[in-house]
C-alpha positions as CSV (number, residue, x, y, z in Angstrom):
1,M,19.8,-38.3,-7.6
2,E,19.0,-34.6,-6.6
3,Q,15.3,-34.0,-6.2
4,V,14.1,-31.1,-8.4
5,R,11.7,-28.8,-6.6
6,P,8.5,-27.9,-8.5
7,P,8.1,-24.3,-9.4
8,R,6.7,-22.1,-6.6
9,N,3.2,-20.8,-7.3
10,V,3.2,-17.0,-7.3
11,A,-0.4,-15.8,-7.2
12,I,-0.9,-12.1,-7.9
13,L,-4.3,-10.7,-6.9
14,I,-6.0,-8.4,-9.4
15,Y,-9.2,-6.4,-8.9
16,E,-11.0,-3.5,-10.4
17,Q,-8.8,-0.4,-10.4
18,V,-5.7,-2.2,-9.4
19,E,-2.5,-0.2,-10.1
20,V,-0.9,-1.6,-13.3
21,L,2.8,-1.5,-12.2
22,D,1.8,-2.8,-8.7
23,F,1.0,-6.2,-10.2
24,A,2.9,-6.1,-13.6
25,G,6.2,-5.2,-12.0
26,P,6.3,-8.1,-9.6
27,F,5.0,-10.4,-12.4
28,E,8.0,-9.4,-14.6
29,A,10.5,-9.6,-11.8
30,F,9.5,-13.2,-10.8
31,I,9.4,-14.3,-14.4
32,C,12.8,-12.8,-15.1
33,G,14.1,-14.2,-11.8
34,S,13.2,-17.8,-12.6
35,S,14.5,-18.5,-16.1
36,R,11.2,-17.5,-17.6
37,G,9.1,-19.5,-15.3
38,T,11.3,-22.5,-14.3
39,E,11.3,-21.8,-10.6
40,F,8.2,-19.6,-10.3
41,N,4.8,-20.3,-11.8
42,V,3.4,-16.8,-11.9
43,F,-0.2,-16.1,-12.5
44,T,-3.0,-13.6,-11.7
45,V,-6.1,-14.4,-9.6
46,A,-9.3,-12.5,-9.2
47,E,-12.6,-12.9,-7.3
48,N,-14.3,-14.0,-10.5
49,S,-13.4,-14.7,-14.1
50,D,-14.6,-11.4,-15.6
51,P,-12.0,-9.2,-17.2
52,I,-10.5,-6.7,-14.7
53,L,-10.2,-3.0,-15.6
54,A,-7.0,-1.8,-13.9
55,V,-6.1,1.9,-13.4
56,G,-6.2,3.6,-16.8
57,N,-8.8,1.1,-18.1
58,L,-6.2,-1.6,-19.0
59,S,-8.3,-4.8,-19.3
60,I,-6.8,-8.0,-17.9
61,N,-8.2,-11.5,-18.0
62,P,-7.3,-13.3,-14.7
63,S,-5.7,-16.7,-15.0
64,Y,-7.7,-18.1,-12.1
65,T,-10.4,-17.1,-9.6
66,I,-10.1,-17.4,-5.9
67,H,-12.3,-20.5,-6.3
68,N,-10.0,-22.5,-8.6
69,C,-6.6,-21.0,-7.9
70,P,-3.6,-23.4,-7.3
71,R,-2.4,-23.1,-3.7
72,P,-0.1,-20.0,-3.6
73,D,3.4,-20.4,-2.3
74,L,3.8,-16.7,-2.7
75,L,0.8,-14.4,-2.5
76,I,1.1,-10.9,-3.8
77,I,-1.5,-8.2,-2.9
78,P,-1.0,-5.1,-5.1
79,G,-2.5,-1.7,-4.5
80,G,-4.5,0.8,-6.5
81,F,-7.6,2.9,-6.1
82,G,-9.7,-0.2,-5.9
83,S,-7.9,-1.3,-2.8
84,R,-10.2,0.9,-0.7
85,R,-13.2,-1.1,-1.9
86,E,-11.5,-4.5,-1.7
87,M,-10.3,-3.9,1.9
88,N,-14.0,-4.3,2.9
89,N,-14.7,-7.2,0.6
90,E,-15.2,-10.0,3.2
91,P,-15.2,-13.0,0.7
92,L,-11.9,-11.8,-0.7
93,L,-10.5,-11.1,2.8
94,N,-11.5,-14.6,3.8
95,W,-9.7,-16.1,0.8
96,I,-6.5,-14.0,1.6
97,R,-6.6,-15.2,5.2
98,M,-6.9,-18.8,4.1
99,A,-4.3,-18.6,1.4
100,S,-1.9,-16.8,3.7
101,T,-1.9,-19.6,6.2
102,Q,-0.6,-22.0,3.5
103,A,1.7,-19.6,1.7
104,E,5.5,-19.5,2.2
105,L,5.5,-15.7,1.8
106,V,2.8,-12.9,1.6
107,L,3.8,-9.7,-0.1
108,S,2.0,-6.4,-0.5
109,V,2.7,-3.5,-2.8
110,C,1.5,0.1,-2.1
111,T,-2.0,0.2,-0.7
112,G,-2.2,-3.6,-0.8
113,A,-1.2,-3.0,2.8
114,L,-4.7,-1.7,3.5
115,I,-6.1,-5.0,2.4
116,L,-3.7,-7.0,4.6
117,A,-4.5,-4.8,7.5
118,K,-8.3,-5.5,7.1
119,A,-7.5,-9.2,6.8
120,N,-5.9,-9.0,10.2
121,L,-2.5,-10.1,9.0
122,L,-0.3,-7.2,10.3
123,D,-0.4,-7.6,14.1
124,G,3.0,-6.7,15.6
125,L,4.7,-6.1,12.2
126,R,6.7,-3.3,10.7
127,I,4.6,-2.1,7.8
128,T,4.7,0.4,5.0
129,T,2.8,1.6,1.9
130,N,2.9,4.4,-0.7
131,R,4.0,7.6,1.0
132,S,0.7,9.3,-0.1
133,A,-1.3,6.6,1.7
134,I,0.5,6.5,5.1
135,G,-2.4,8.3,6.7
136,E,-4.9,5.8,5.4
137,L,-2.8,2.9,6.7
138,E,-2.6,4.5,10.1
139,K,-6.4,4.4,10.3
140,V,-6.7,0.7,9.7
141,A,-3.4,-0.7,11.0
142,P,-3.4,-2.6,14.3
143,E,-2.0,-0.6,17.3
144,S,0.6,-3.4,17.7
145,S,2.1,-2.6,14.2
146,S,4.8,0.0,13.5
147,I,4.5,2.1,10.3
148,V,7.9,2.7,8.7
149,K,8.2,5.6,6.3
150,D,10.7,6.4,3.6
151,V,11.7,2.8,2.9
152,R,11.3,0.7,-0.3
153,Y,10.2,-2.4,1.6
154,V,10.2,-4.0,5.0
155,D,10.8,-7.8,5.7
156,N,9.0,-9.3,8.6
157,G,9.9,-12.9,7.7
158,K,6.8,-14.3,6.2
159,I,5.1,-11.0,5.4
160,I,6.9,-8.4,3.3
161,L,5.5,-5.0,2.4
162,S,6.7,-2.4,-0.1
163,A,6.1,1.2,-0.7
164,G,4.4,2.4,-3.9
165,V,4.4,1.2,-7.4
166,S,8.1,0.7,-8.5
167,A,9.0,-0.3,-5.0
168,G,7.1,-3.5,-5.6
169,I,9.8,-4.4,-8.2
170,D,12.6,-3.9,-5.6
171,M,10.7,-6.0,-3.1
172,S,10.1,-8.8,-5.7
173,L,13.8,-8.9,-6.7
174,Y,14.7,-9.0,-3.0
175,V,12.4,-12.0,-2.6
176,V,14.1,-13.6,-5.6
177,S,17.4,-13.1,-3.9
178,K,16.1,-14.5,-0.6
179,L,14.8,-17.7,-2.3
180,L,17.2,-18.2,-5.2
181,G,20.3,-16.1,-4.3
182,V,21.6,-12.6,-4.9
183,E,23.1,-13.4,-8.3
184,R,19.8,-14.6,-9.6
185,A,18.1,-11.3,-8.5
186,L,21.0,-9.2,-10.1
187,E,20.6,-11.2,-13.3
188,A,16.9,-10.6,-13.4
189,A,17.5,-6.9,-12.9
190,R,20.0,-6.9,-15.7
191,I,17.5,-8.6,-18.0
192,M,14.9,-6.0,-17.1
193,E,17.4,-3.2,-17.4
194,Y,16.3,-2.1,-14.0
195,D,18.3,-0.2,-11.4
196,Y,17.8,-2.6,-8.5
197,Y,17.7,-1.1,-5.1
198,T,19.3,-3.7,-2.8
199,G,18.6,-2.3,0.6
200,E,15.5,-1.4,2.6
């Protein structure tokens, strides 16, 4: 009898002034890429259980906190104005470091790359972020990393980084294709009526 793999836990970090599409785009992509949650258990996680005010004052209730979150198989760090504060939030950085050691993949969207840089997870990697934040990334990125401009995402194996906002959807669909096959990613894009960019 074929053994059925349990759904992968996809933990999407949210925090004050997170960019809405940075977390909501990947959320939708992984839900649509997994038969509405069959292969991916997608949820939000925050430092505490208080409602989060995203960019534009959208209020979100996190599903979990960093203290009771299921072990992430995929960890997604989105960007937003609040990333500049969270990149210096040592308790949160410690949790990201710990979760990343156990995760199958670690993804960042936009200025989520700043948080990964401050968590010391980008040594020797090809990295990217929103084109308007390249200068900020240059200031915090390790010297051993290589900043790549004008791409939608870069795949380093375990750690994958995307450019800004909608590029996080392309990255997420790419990861769906990497884990479940290209046809599944194309079907998810069709469901979303999204023009999926299939190359870096």
